[in-house]
mmCIF file as Biopython writes it, N, C-alpha, C and O atoms, coordinates in Angstrom:
data_model
#
loop_
_atom_site.group_PDB
_atom_site.id
_atom_site.type_symbol
_atom_site.label_atom_id
_atom_site.label_alt_id
_atom_site.label_comp_id
_atom_site.label_asym_id
_atom_site.label_entity_id
_atom_site.label_seq_id
_atom_site.pdbx_PDB_ins_code
_atom_site.Cartn_x
_atom_site.Cartn_y
_atom_site.Cartn_z
_atom_site.occupancy
_atom_site.B_iso_or_equiv
_atom_site.auth_seq_id
_atom_site.auth_asym_id
_atom_site.pdbx_PDB_model_num
ATOM 1   N N  . UNK A ? 1  ? 98.110  87.595 119.218 1.0 0.0 1  A 1 
ATOM 2   C CA . UNK A ? 1  ? 98.149  88.710 118.798 1.0 0.0 1  A 1 
ATOM 3   C C  . UNK A ? 1  ? 99.560  88.964 118.593 1.0 0.0 1  A 1 
ATOM 4   O O  . UNK A ? 1  ? 99.768  89.577 117.546 1.0 0.0 1  A 1 
ATOM 5   N N  . UNK A ? 2  ? 100.600 88.681 119.272 1.0 0.0 2  A 1 
ATOM 6   C CA . UNK A ? 2  ? 101.692 88.991 119.287 1.0 0.0 2  A 1 
ATOM 7   C C  . UNK A ? 2  ? 102.487 88.402 117.823 1.0 0.0 2  A 1 
ATOM 8   O O  . UNK A ? 2  ? 103.410 89.067 117.354 1.0 0.0 2  A 1 
ATOM 9   N N  . UNK A ? 3  ? 102.133 87.365 117.291 1.0 0.0 3  A 1 
ATOM 10  C CA . UNK A ? 3  ? 102.752 86.464 116.079 1.0 0.0 3  A 1 
ATOM 11  C C  . UNK A ? 3  ? 101.729 86.972 114.884 1.0 0.0 3  A 1 
ATOM 12  O O  . UNK A ? 3  ? 101.904 86.502 113.760 1.0 0.0 3  A 1 
ATOM 13  N N  . UNK A ? 4  ? 100.691 87.901 115.100 1.0 0.0 4  A 1 
ATOM 14  C CA . UNK A ? 4  ? 99.970  88.296 113.671 1.0 0.0 4  A 1 
ATOM 15  C C  . UNK A ? 4  ? 100.656 89.240 112.963 1.0 0.0 4  A 1 
ATOM 16  O O  . UNK A ? 4  ? 100.825 89.154 111.746 1.0 0.0 4  A 1 
ATOM 17  N N  . UNK A ? 5  ? 101.117 90.255 113.730 1.0 0.0 5  A 1 
ATOM 18  C CA . UNK A ? 5  ? 102.158 91.293 112.952 1.0 0.0 5  A 1 
ATOM 19  C C  . UNK A ? 5  ? 103.103 90.878 112.542 1.0 0.0 5  A 1 
ATOM 20  O O  . UNK A ? 5  ? 103.160 91.180 111.350 1.0 0.0 5  A 1 
ATOM 21  N N  . UNK A ? 6  ? 104.115 90.209 112.906 1.0 0.0 6  A 1 
ATOM 22  C CA . UNK A ? 6  ? 105.214 89.806 111.995 1.0 0.0 6  A 1 
ATOM 23  C C  . UNK A ? 6  ? 104.858 88.651 111.050 1.0 0.0 6  A 1 
ATOM 24  O O  . UNK A ? 6  ? 105.582 88.448 110.075 1.0 0.0 6  A 1 
ATOM 25  N N  . UNK A ? 7  ? 103.832 87.918 111.271 1.0 0.0 7  A 1 
ATOM 26  C CA . UNK A ? 7  ? 103.409 87.138 110.196 1.0 0.0 7  A 1 
ATOM 27  C C  . UNK A ? 7  ? 102.998 87.554 108.888 1.0 0.0 7  A 1 
ATOM 28  O O  . UNK A ? 7  ? 103.226 87.000 107.812 1.0 0.0 7  A 1 
ATOM 29  N N  . UNK A ? 8  ? 102.073 89.078 109.235 1.0 0.0 8  A 1 
ATOM 30  C CA . UNK A ? 8  ? 101.820 89.784 108.069 1.0 0.0 8  A 1 
ATOM 31  C C  . UNK A ? 8  ? 102.874 90.659 107.366 1.0 0.0 8  A 1 
ATOM 32  O O  . UNK A ? 8  ? 102.822 91.045 106.198 1.0 0.0 8  A 1 
ATOM 33  N N  . UNK A ? 9  ? 103.774 90.890 108.210 1.0 0.0 9  A 1 
ATOM 34  C CA . UNK A ? 9  ? 104.951 91.879 107.483 1.0 0.0 9  A 1 
ATOM 35  C C  . UNK A ? 9  ? 105.674 90.937 106.812 1.0 0.0 9  A 1 
ATOM 36  O O  . UNK A ? 9  ? 106.243 91.301 105.783 1.0 0.0 9  A 1 
ATOM 37  N N  . UNK A ? 10 ? 105.814 89.375 107.308 1.0 0.0 10 A 1 
ATOM 38  C CA . UNK A ? 10 ? 106.712 88.657 106.611 1.0 0.0 10 A 1 
ATOM 39  C C  . UNK A ? 10 ? 105.946 88.343 105.196 1.0 0.0 10 A 1 
ATOM 40  O O  . UNK A ? 10 ? 106.591 88.223 104.155 1.0 0.0 10 A 1 
ATOM 41  N N  . UNK A ? 11 ? 104.931 88.254 105.226 1.0 0.0 11 A 1 
ATOM 42  C CA . UNK A ? 11 ? 103.899 88.032 104.042 1.0 0.0 11 A 1 
ATOM 43  C C  . UNK A ? 11 ? 103.944 89.370 102.912 1.0 0.0 11 A 1 
ATOM 44  O O  . UNK A ? 11 ? 103.846 89.239 101.692 1.0 0.0 11 A 1 
ATOM 45  N N  . UNK A ? 12 ? 104.108 90.609 103.612 1.0 0.0 12 A 1 
ATOM 46  C CA . UNK A ? 12 ? 104.348 91.730 102.718 1.0 0.0 12 A 1 
ATOM 47  C C  . UNK A ? 12 ? 105.333 91.496 101.985 1.0 0.0 12 A 1 
ATOM 48  O O  . UNK A ? 12 ? 105.338 91.543 100.755 1.0 0.0 12 A 1 
ATOM 49  N N  . UNK A ? 13 ? 106.332 91.198 102.776 1.0 0.0 13 A 1 
ATOM 50  C CA . UNK A ? 13 ? 107.940 91.222 102.361 1.0 0.0 13 A 1 
ATOM 51  C C  . UNK A ? 13 ? 108.108 90.276 101.053 1.0 0.0 13 A 1 
ATOM 52  O O  . UNK A ? 13 ? 108.505 90.664 99.955  1.0 0.0 13 A 1 
ATOM 53  N N  . UNK A ? 14 ? 107.727 88.964 101.396 1.0 0.0 14 A 1 
ATOM 54  C CA . UNK A ? 14 ? 107.721 87.914 100.281 1.0 0.0 14 A 1 
ATOM 55  C C  . UNK A ? 14 ? 106.778 88.121 99.264  1.0 0.0 14 A 1 
ATOM 56  O O  . UNK A ? 14 ? 106.895 87.370 98.295  1.0 0.0 14 A 1 
ATOM 57  N N  . UNK A ? 15 ? 105.842 88.976 99.234  1.0 0.0 15 A 1 
ATOM 58  C CA . UNK A ? 15 ? 104.905 89.407 98.299  1.0 0.0 15 A 1 
ATOM 59  C C  . UNK A ? 15 ? 105.633 90.344 97.409  1.0 0.0 15 A 1 
ATOM 60  O O  . UNK A ? 15 ? 105.527 90.342 96.183  1.0 0.0 15 A 1 
ATOM 61  N N  . UNK A ? 16 ? 106.432 91.205 98.153  1.0 0.0 16 A 1 
ATOM 62  C CA . UNK A ? 16 ? 107.270 92.246 97.376  1.0 0.0 16 A 1 
ATOM 63  C C  . UNK A ? 16 ? 108.224 91.625 96.663  1.0 0.0 16 A 1 
ATOM 64  O O  . UNK A ? 16 ? 108.285 91.796 95.445  1.0 0.0 16 A 1 
ATOM 65  N N  . UNK A ? 17 ? 109.239 90.687 97.435  1.0 0.0 17 A 1 
ATOM 66  C CA . UNK A ? 17 ? 110.350 90.011 96.467  1.0 0.0 17 A 1 
ATOM 67  C C  . UNK A ? 17 ? 109.758 89.205 95.078  1.0 0.0 17 A 1 
ATOM 68  O O  . UNK A ? 17 ? 110.364 89.111 94.010  1.0 0.0 17 A 1 
ATOM 69  N N  . UNK A ? 18 ? 108.547 88.706 95.359  1.0 0.0 18 A 1 
ATOM 70  C CA . UNK A ? 18 ? 107.920 87.972 94.094  1.0 0.0 18 A 1 
ATOM 71  C C  . UNK A ? 18 ? 107.213 88.810 93.257  1.0 0.0 18 A 1 
ATOM 72  O O  . UNK A ? 18 ? 106.643 88.223 92.337  1.0 0.0 18 A 1 
ATOM 73  N N  . UNK A ? 19 ? 107.073 90.077 93.303  1.0 0.0 19 A 1 
ATOM 74  C CA . UNK A ? 19 ? 106.254 91.096 92.765  1.0 0.0 19 A 1 
ATOM 75  C C  . UNK A ? 19 ? 107.629 91.694 91.699  1.0 0.0 19 A 1 
ATOM 76  O O  . UNK A ? 19 ? 107.526 92.038 90.521  1.0 0.0 19 A 1 
ATOM 77  N N  . UNK A ? 20 ? 108.774 91.679 92.475  1.0 0.0 20 A 1 
ATOM 78  C CA . UNK A ? 20 ? 109.999 92.517 92.037  1.0 0.0 20 A 1 
ATOM 79  C C  . UNK A ? 20 ? 110.651 91.397 91.100  1.0 0.0 20 A 1 
ATOM 80  O O  . UNK A ? 20 ? 111.153 91.821 90.059  1.0 0.0 20 A 1 
ATOM 81  N N  . UNK A ? 21 ? 110.704 90.099 91.325  1.0 0.0 21 A 1 
ATOM 82  C CA . UNK A ? 21 ? 111.319 89.120 90.570  1.0 0.0 21 A 1 
ATOM 83  C C  . UNK A ? 21 ? 110.432 88.989 89.305  1.0 0.0 21 A 1 
ATOM 84  O O  . UNK A ? 21 ? 110.922 88.740 88.204  1.0 0.0 21 A 1 
ATOM 85  N N  . UNK A ? 22 ? 109.154 89.161 89.505  1.0 0.0 22 A 1 
ATOM 86  C CA . UNK A ? 22 ? 108.444 88.875 88.483  1.0 0.0 22 A 1 
ATOM 87  C C  . UNK A ? 22 ? 108.595 90.155 87.147  1.0 0.0 22 A 1 
ATOM 88  O O  . UNK A ? 22 ? 108.549 90.015 85.925  1.0 0.0 22 A 1 
ATOM 89  N N  . UNK A ? 23 ? 108.764 91.244 87.894  1.0 0.0 23 A 1 
ATOM 90  C CA . UNK A ? 23 ? 109.008 92.531 86.998  1.0 0.0 23 A 1 
ATOM 91  C C  . UNK A ? 23 ? 110.297 92.229 86.195  1.0 0.0 23 A 1 
ATOM 92  O O  . UNK A ? 23 ? 110.264 92.254 84.964  1.0 0.0 23 A 1 
ATOM 93  N N  . UNK A ? 24 ? 111.436 91.942 86.878  1.0 0.0 24 A 1 
ATOM 94  C CA . UNK A ? 24 ? 112.714 91.423 86.161  1.0 0.0 24 A 1 
ATOM 95  C C  . UNK A ? 24 ? 112.878 90.737 85.424  1.0 0.0 24 A 1 
ATOM 96  O O  . UNK A ? 24 ? 113.768 90.739 84.575  1.0 0.0 24 A 1 
ATOM 97  N N  . UNK A ? 25 ? 111.804 89.783 85.641  1.0 0.0 25 A 1 
ATOM 98  C CA . UNK A ? 25 ? 111.622 88.301 84.313  1.0 0.0 25 A 1 
ATOM 99  C C  . UNK A ? 25 ? 110.919 88.848 83.397  1.0 0.0 25 A 1 
ATOM 100 O O  . UNK A ? 25 ? 111.013 88.248 82.326  1.0 0.0 25 A 1 
ATOM 101 N N  . UNK A ? 26 ? 110.114 89.931 83.381  1.0 0.0 26 A 1 
ATOM 102 C CA . UNK A ? 26 ? 109.115 90.241 82.477  1.0 0.0 26 A 1 
ATOM 103 C C  . UNK A ? 26 ? 110.149 91.146 81.308  1.0 0.0 26 A 1 
ATOM 104 O O  . UNK A ? 26 ? 110.122 91.078 80.079  1.0 0.0 26 A 1 
ATOM 105 N N  . UNK A ? 27 ? 111.086 92.038 82.252  1.0 0.0 27 A 1 
ATOM 106 C CA . UNK A ? 27 ? 111.791 92.967 81.349  1.0 0.0 27 A 1 
ATOM 107 C C  . UNK A ? 27 ? 112.775 92.116 80.508  1.0 0.0 27 A 1 
ATOM 108 O O  . UNK A ? 27 ? 113.222 92.474 79.419  1.0 0.0 27 A 1 
ATOM 109 N N  . UNK A ? 28 ? 113.071 90.917 81.150  1.0 0.0 28 A 1 
ATOM 110 C CA . UNK A ? 28 ? 114.199 89.957 80.203  1.0 0.0 28 A 1 
ATOM 111 C C  . UNK A ? 28 ? 113.277 89.273 79.541  1.0 0.0 28 A 1 
ATOM 112 O O  . UNK A ? 28 ? 113.827 88.506 78.750  1.0 0.0 28 A 1 
ATOM 113 N N  . UNK A ? 29 ? 111.992 89.198 79.506  1.0 0.0 29 A 1 
ATOM 114 C CA . UNK A ? 29 ? 111.295 88.587 78.491  1.0 0.0 29 A 1 
ATOM 115 C C  . UNK A ? 29 ? 111.376 87.307 78.450  1.0 0.0 29 A 1 
ATOM 116 O O  . UNK A ? 29 ? 111.466 86.622 77.431  1.0 0.0 29 A 1 
ATOM 117 N N  . UNK A ? 30 ? 111.338 86.813 79.950  1.0 0.0 30 A 1 
ATOM 118 C CA . UNK A ? 30 ? 111.230 85.030 80.433  1.0 0.0 30 A 1 
ATOM 119 C C  . UNK A ? 30 ? 110.094 85.018 80.946  1.0 0.0 30 A 1 
ATOM 120 O O  . UNK A ? 30 ? 109.911 83.895 81.416  1.0 0.0 30 A 1 
ATOM 121 N N  . UNK A ? 31 ? 109.011 85.832 81.150  1.0 0.0 31 A 1 
ATOM 122 C CA . UNK A ? 31 ? 107.665 85.721 81.713  1.0 0.0 31 A 1 
ATOM 123 C C  . UNK A ? 31 ? 106.805 86.498 80.794  1.0 0.0 31 A 1 
ATOM 124 O O  . UNK A ? 31 ? 107.081 87.655 80.475  1.0 0.0 31 A 1 
ATOM 125 N N  . UNK A ? 32 ? 105.532 85.724 80.272  1.0 0.0 32 A 1 
ATOM 126 C CA . UNK A ? 32 ? 104.614 86.551 79.593  1.0 0.0 32 A 1 
ATOM 127 C C  . UNK A ? 32 ? 104.213 87.485 80.306  1.0 0.0 32 A 1 
ATOM 128 O O  . UNK A ? 32 ? 103.942 87.249 81.483  1.0 0.0 32 A 1 
ATOM 129 N N  . UNK A ? 33 ? 104.047 89.017 79.679  1.0 0.0 33 A 1 
ATOM 130 C CA . UNK A ? 33 ? 103.578 89.843 80.090  1.0 0.0 33 A 1 
ATOM 131 C C  . UNK A ? 33 ? 101.964 89.911 80.502  1.0 0.0 33 A 1 
ATOM 132 O O  . UNK A ? 33 ? 101.515 90.596 81.421  1.0 0.0 33 A 1 
ATOM 133 N N  . UNK A ? 34 ? 101.226 89.082 79.655  1.0 0.0 34 A 1 
ATOM 134 C CA . UNK A ? 34 ? 99.784  88.874 79.948  1.0 0.0 34 A 1 
ATOM 135 C C  . UNK A ? 34 ? 99.411  88.237 81.207  1.0 0.0 34 A 1 
ATOM 136 O O  . UNK A ? 34 ? 98.242  88.189 81.590  1.0 0.0 34 A 1 
ATOM 137 N N  . UNK A ? 35 ? 100.443 87.725 81.883  1.0 0.0 35 A 1 
ATOM 138 C CA . UNK A ? 35 ? 100.172 87.230 82.930  1.0 0.0 35 A 1 
ATOM 139 C C  . UNK A ? 35 ? 99.918  88.265 84.222  1.0 0.0 35 A 1 
ATOM 140 O O  . UNK A ? 35 ? 100.891 88.884 84.652  1.0 0.0 35 A 1 
ATOM 141 N N  . UNK A ? 36 ? 98.683  88.436 84.798  1.0 0.0 36 A 1 
ATOM 142 C CA . UNK A ? 36 ? 98.489  89.416 85.792  1.0 0.0 36 A 1 
ATOM 143 C C  . UNK A ? 36 ? 99.137  89.288 87.079  1.0 0.0 36 A 1 
ATOM 144 O O  . UNK A ? 36 ? 99.271  88.088 87.315  1.0 0.0 36 A 1 
ATOM 145 N N  . UNK A ? 37 ? 99.520  89.885 87.857  1.0 0.0 37 A 1 
ATOM 146 C CA . UNK A ? 37 ? 99.574  89.581 89.142  1.0 0.0 37 A 1 
ATOM 147 C C  . UNK A ? 37 ? 98.711  90.899 89.981  1.0 0.0 37 A 1 
ATOM 148 O O  . UNK A ? 37 ? 99.096  92.068 90.025  1.0 0.0 37 A 1 
ATOM 149 N N  . UNK A ? 38 ? 97.656  90.431 90.509  1.0 0.0 38 A 1 
ATOM 150 C CA . UNK A ? 38 ? 96.610  91.508 90.930  1.0 0.0 38 A 1 
ATOM 151 C C  . UNK A ? 38 ? 96.611  91.323 92.305  1.0 0.0 38 A 1 
ATOM 152 O O  . UNK A ? 38 ? 97.387  90.563 92.885  1.0 0.0 38 A 1 
ATOM 153 N N  . UNK A ? 39 ? 95.605  92.124 92.935  1.0 0.0 39 A 1 
ATOM 154 C CA . UNK A ? 39 ? 95.585  92.605 94.406  1.0 0.0 39 A 1 
ATOM 155 C C  . UNK A ? 39 ? 95.257  90.955 95.058  1.0 0.0 39 A 1 
ATOM 156 O O  . UNK A ? 39 ? 95.769  90.514 96.086  1.0 0.0 39 A 1 
ATOM 157 N N  . UNK A ? 40 ? 94.540  90.413 94.406  1.0 0.0 40 A 1 
ATOM 158 C CA . UNK A ? 40 ? 94.037  89.103 94.752  1.0 0.0 40 A 1 
ATOM 159 C C  . UNK A ? 40 ? 95.026  88.114 95.050  1.0 0.0 40 A 1 
ATOM 160 O O  . UNK A ? 40 ? 94.855  87.317 95.972  1.0 0.0 40 A 1 
ATOM 161 N N  . UNK A ? 41 ? 96.116  88.112 94.285  1.0 0.0 41 A 1 
ATOM 162 C CA . UNK A ? 41 ? 97.216  87.176 94.570  1.0 0.0 41 A 1 
ATOM 163 C C  . UNK A ? 41 ? 98.067  87.565 95.675  1.0 0.0 41 A 1 
ATOM 164 O O  . UNK A ? 41 ? 98.544  86.767 96.481  1.0 0.0 41 A 1 
ATOM 165 N N  . UNK A ? 42 ? 98.279  89.083 95.686  1.0 0.0 42 A 1 
ATOM 166 C CA . UNK A ? 42 ? 99.048  89.689 96.745  1.0 0.0 42 A 1 
ATOM 167 C C  . UNK A ? 42 ? 98.454  89.391 98.062  1.0 0.0 42 A 1 
ATOM 168 O O  . UNK A ? 42 ? 99.214  89.159 99.003  1.0 0.0 42 A 1 
ATOM 169 N N  . UNK A ? 43 ? 97.181  89.373 98.227  1.0 0.0 43 A 1 
ATOM 170 C CA . UNK A ? 43 ? 96.562  89.136 99.500  1.0 0.0 43 A 1 
ATOM 171 C C  . UNK A ? 43 ? 96.510  87.845 99.836  1.0 0.0 43 A 1 
ATOM 172 O O  . UNK A ? 43 ? 96.502  87.589 101.040 1.0 0.0 43 A 1 
ATOM 173 N N  . UNK A ? 44 ? 96.466  86.789 98.908  1.0 0.0 44 A 1 
ATOM 174 C CA . UNK A ? 44 ? 96.678  85.456 98.966  1.0 0.0 44 A 1 
ATOM 175 C C  . UNK A ? 44 ? 98.169  85.107 99.511  1.0 0.0 44 A 1 
ATOM 176 O O  . UNK A ? 44 ? 98.383  84.395 100.492 1.0 0.0 44 A 1 
ATOM 177 N N  . UNK A ? 45 ? 99.179  85.739 98.695  1.0 0.0 45 A 1 
ATOM 178 C CA . UNK A ? 45 ? 100.465 85.284 99.411  1.0 0.0 45 A 1 
ATOM 179 C C  . UNK A ? 45 ? 100.683 85.899 100.842 1.0 0.0 45 A 1 
ATOM 180 O O  . UNK A ? 45 ? 101.367 85.309 101.679 1.0 0.0 45 A 1 
ATOM 181 N N  . UNK A ? 46 ? 100.075 87.112 101.092 1.0 0.0 46 A 1 
ATOM 182 C CA . UNK A ? 46 ? 100.294 87.815 102.483 1.0 0.0 46 A 1 
ATOM 183 C C  . UNK A ? 46 ? 99.658  86.668 103.348 1.0 0.0 46 A 1 
ATOM 184 O O  . UNK A ? 46 ? 100.309 86.309 104.329 1.0 0.0 46 A 1 
ATOM 185 N N  . UNK A ? 47 ? 98.768  86.213 103.157 1.0 0.0 47 A 1 
ATOM 186 C CA . UNK A ? 47 ? 97.735  85.238 104.190 1.0 0.0 47 A 1 
ATOM 187 C C  . UNK A ? 47 ? 98.406  83.973 104.212 1.0 0.0 47 A 1 
ATOM 188 O O  . UNK A ? 47 ? 98.592  83.324 105.241 1.0 0.0 47 A 1 
ATOM 189 N N  . UNK A ? 48 ? 98.767  83.629 103.058 1.0 0.0 48 A 1 
ATOM 190 C CA . UNK A ? 48 ? 99.168  81.846 102.924 1.0 0.0 48 A 1 
ATOM 191 C C  . UNK A ? 48 ? 100.679 81.814 102.196 1.0 0.0 48 A 1 
ATOM 192 O O  . UNK A ? 48 ? 100.993 81.111 101.235 1.0 0.0 48 A 1 
ATOM 193 N N  . UNK A ? 49 ? 101.574 82.822 102.956 1.0 0.0 49 A 1 
ATOM 194 C CA . UNK A ? 49 ? 102.960 82.945 102.415 1.0 0.0 49 A 1 
ATOM 195 C C  . UNK A ? 49 ? 103.776 81.711 102.665 1.0 0.0 49 A 1 
ATOM 196 O O  . UNK A ? 49 ? 104.584 81.480 101.765 1.0 0.0 49 A 1 
ATOM 197 N N  . UNK A ? 50 ? 103.768 80.916 103.600 1.0 0.0 50 A 1 
ATOM 198 C CA . UNK A ? 50 ? 104.461 79.870 103.813 1.0 0.0 50 A 1 
ATOM 199 C C  . UNK A ? 50 ? 104.037 78.698 102.610 1.0 0.0 50 A 1 
ATOM 200 O O  . UNK A ? 50 ? 104.946 78.286 101.889 1.0 0.0 50 A 1 
ATOM 201 N N  . UNK A ? 51 ? 102.920 78.281 102.456 1.0 0.0 51 A 1 
ATOM 202 C CA . UNK A ? 51 ? 102.386 77.440 101.424 1.0 0.0 51 A 1 
ATOM 203 C C  . UNK A ? 51 ? 102.993 78.066 99.909  1.0 0.0 51 A 1 
ATOM 204 O O  . UNK A ? 51 ? 103.569 77.375 99.069  1.0 0.0 51 A 1 
ATOM 205 N N  . UNK A ? 52 ? 102.753 79.335 99.805  1.0 0.0 52 A 1 
ATOM 206 C CA . UNK A ? 52 ? 103.074 80.128 98.510  1.0 0.0 52 A 1 
ATOM 207 C C  . UNK A ? 52 ? 104.559 80.130 98.362  1.0 0.0 52 A 1 
ATOM 208 O O  . UNK A ? 52 ? 105.072 79.951 97.257  1.0 0.0 52 A 1 
ATOM 209 N N  . UNK A ? 53 ? 105.216 80.314 99.366  1.0 0.0 53 A 1 
ATOM 210 C CA . UNK A ? 53 ? 106.803 79.916 99.302  1.0 0.0 53 A 1 
ATOM 211 C C  . UNK A ? 53 ? 107.233 78.762 98.696  1.0 0.0 53 A 1 
ATOM 212 O O  . UNK A ? 53 ? 108.047 78.652 97.779  1.0 0.0 53 A 1 
ATOM 213 N N  . UNK A ? 54 ? 106.541 77.797 99.358  1.0 0.0 54 A 1 
ATOM 214 C CA . UNK A ? 54 ? 106.968 76.381 98.903  1.0 0.0 54 A 1 
ATOM 215 C C  . UNK A ? 54 ? 106.603 75.799 97.456  1.0 0.0 54 A 1 
ATOM 216 O O  . UNK A ? 54 ? 107.081 74.882 96.789  1.0 0.0 54 A 1 
ATOM 217 N N  . UNK A ? 55 ? 105.535 76.730 97.238  1.0 0.0 55 A 1 
ATOM 218 C CA . UNK A ? 55 ? 105.050 76.253 95.633  1.0 0.0 55 A 1 
ATOM 219 C C  . UNK A ? 55 ? 105.834 77.118 94.781  1.0 0.0 55 A 1 
ATOM 220 O O  . UNK A ? 55 ? 106.037 76.813 93.606  1.0 0.0 55 A 1 
ATOM 221 N N  . UNK A ? 56 ? 106.309 78.228 95.322  1.0 0.0 56 A 1 
ATOM 222 C CA . UNK A ? 56 ? 106.948 79.107 94.461  1.0 0.0 56 A 1 
ATOM 223 C C  . UNK A ? 56 ? 108.635 78.406 94.164  1.0 0.0 56 A 1 
ATOM 224 O O  . UNK A ? 56 ? 109.166 78.677 93.087  1.0 0.0 56 A 1 
ATOM 225 N N  . UNK A ? 57 ? 109.297 77.628 95.054  1.0 0.0 57 A 1 
ATOM 226 C CA . UNK A ? 57 ? 110.254 77.212 95.158  1.0 0.0 57 A 1 
ATOM 227 C C  . UNK A ? 57 ? 110.060 75.788 94.576  1.0 0.0 57 A 1 
ATOM 228 O O  . UNK A ? 57 ? 110.999 75.371 93.898  1.0 0.0 57 A 1 
ATOM 229 N N  . UNK A ? 58 ? 109.130 75.088 94.715  1.0 0.0 58 A 1 
ATOM 230 C CA . UNK A ? 58 ? 109.007 73.816 93.649  1.0 0.0 58 A 1 
ATOM 231 C C  . UNK A ? 58 ? 108.893 73.958 92.092  1.0 0.0 58 A 1 
ATOM 232 O O  . UNK A ? 58 ? 109.416 73.229 91.249  1.0 0.0 58 A 1 
ATOM 233 N N  . UNK A ? 59 ? 108.227 74.871 91.926  1.0 0.0 59 A 1 
ATOM 234 C CA . UNK A ? 59 ? 108.010 75.460 90.487  1.0 0.0 59 A 1 
ATOM 235 C C  . UNK A ? 59 ? 109.377 75.855 90.040  1.0 0.0 59 A 1 
ATOM 236 O O  . UNK A ? 59 ? 109.835 75.311 89.035  1.0 0.0 59 A 1 
ATOM 237 N N  . UNK A ? 60 ? 110.147 76.840 90.753  1.0 0.0 60 A 1 
ATOM 238 C CA . UNK A ? 60 ? 111.291 77.268 90.225  1.0 0.0 60 A 1 
ATOM 239 C C  . UNK A ? 60 ? 112.501 76.194 90.055  1.0 0.0 60 A 1 
ATOM 240 O O  . UNK A ? 60 ? 113.276 76.440 89.131  1.0 0.0 60 A 1 
ATOM 241 N N  . UNK A ? 61 ? 112.752 75.054 90.821  1.0 0.0 61 A 1 
ATOM 242 C CA . UNK A ? 61 ? 113.412 74.232 90.642  1.0 0.0 61 A 1 
ATOM 243 C C  . UNK A ? 61 ? 112.924 73.394 89.505  1.0 0.0 61 A 1 
ATOM 244 O O  . UNK A ? 61 ? 113.753 72.940 88.717  1.0 0.0 61 A 1 
ATOM 245 N N  . UNK A ? 62 ? 111.772 73.173 89.365  1.0 0.0 62 A 1 
ATOM 246 C CA . UNK A ? 62 ? 111.066 72.286 88.289  1.0 0.0 62 A 1 
ATOM 247 C C  . UNK A ? 62 ? 111.405 73.054 86.969  1.0 0.0 62 A 1 
ATOM 248 O O  . UNK A ? 62 ? 111.815 72.415 86.000  1.0 0.0 62 A 1 
ATOM 249 N N  . UNK A ? 63 ? 111.279 74.122 86.922  1.0 0.0 63 A 1 
ATOM 250 C CA . UNK A ? 63 ? 111.768 74.904 85.540  1.0 0.0 63 A 1 
ATOM 251 C C  . UNK A ? 63 ? 113.216 74.918 85.254  1.0 0.0 63 A 1 
ATOM 252 O O  . UNK A ? 63 ? 113.677 74.557 84.171  1.0 0.0 63 A 1 
ATOM 253 N N  . UNK A ? 64 ? 113.905 75.332 86.220  1.0 0.0 64 A 1 
ATOM 254 C CA . UNK A ? 64 ? 115.449 74.884 86.074  1.0 0.0 64 A 1 
ATOM 255 C C  . UNK A ? 64 ? 115.830 73.449 85.715  1.0 0.0 64 A 1 
ATOM 256 O O  . UNK A ? 64 ? 116.838 73.380 85.011  1.0 0.0 64 A 1 
ATOM 257 N N  . UNK A ? 65 ? 115.347 72.473 85.985  1.0 0.0 65 A 1 
ATOM 258 C CA . UNK A ? 65 ? 115.409 71.244 85.492  1.0 0.0 65 A 1 
ATOM 259 C C  . UNK A ? 65 ? 115.110 70.785 84.170  1.0 0.0 65 A 1 
ATOM 260 O O  . UNK A ? 65 ? 115.682 69.869 83.579  1.0 0.0 65 A 1 
ATOM 261 N N  . UNK A ? 66 ? 113.920 71.682 83.643  1.0 0.0 66 A 1 
ATOM 262 C CA . UNK A ? 66 ? 113.526 71.492 82.381  1.0 0.0 66 A 1 
ATOM 263 C C  . UNK A ? 66 ? 114.646 72.450 81.220  1.0 0.0 66 A 1 
ATOM 264 O O  . UNK A ? 66 ? 114.682 72.055 80.055  1.0 0.0 66 A 1 
ATOM 265 N N  . UNK A ? 67 ? 115.218 73.262 81.486  1.0 0.0 67 A 1 
ATOM 266 C CA . UNK A ? 67 ? 116.251 74.059 80.815  1.0 0.0 67 A 1 
ATOM 267 C C  . UNK A ? 67 ? 117.459 73.186 80.346  1.0 0.0 67 A 1 
ATOM 268 O O  . UNK A ? 67 ? 118.410 73.708 79.765  1.0 0.0 67 A 1 
#
């Protein structure tokens, strides 16, 4: 039980960072605004944040190599 609360707090923080980054990319018109970020995705990130962070970093590096 001692590890559940920090795990969820880290997941909420990472979900917040991804949401904030997405909003800033939409403002700069680098991401399509039609791509939705719903509560289902937020809950998945909160629960599976280590895997989600790995996917996010991998795709970020891949997109930087394509430019």
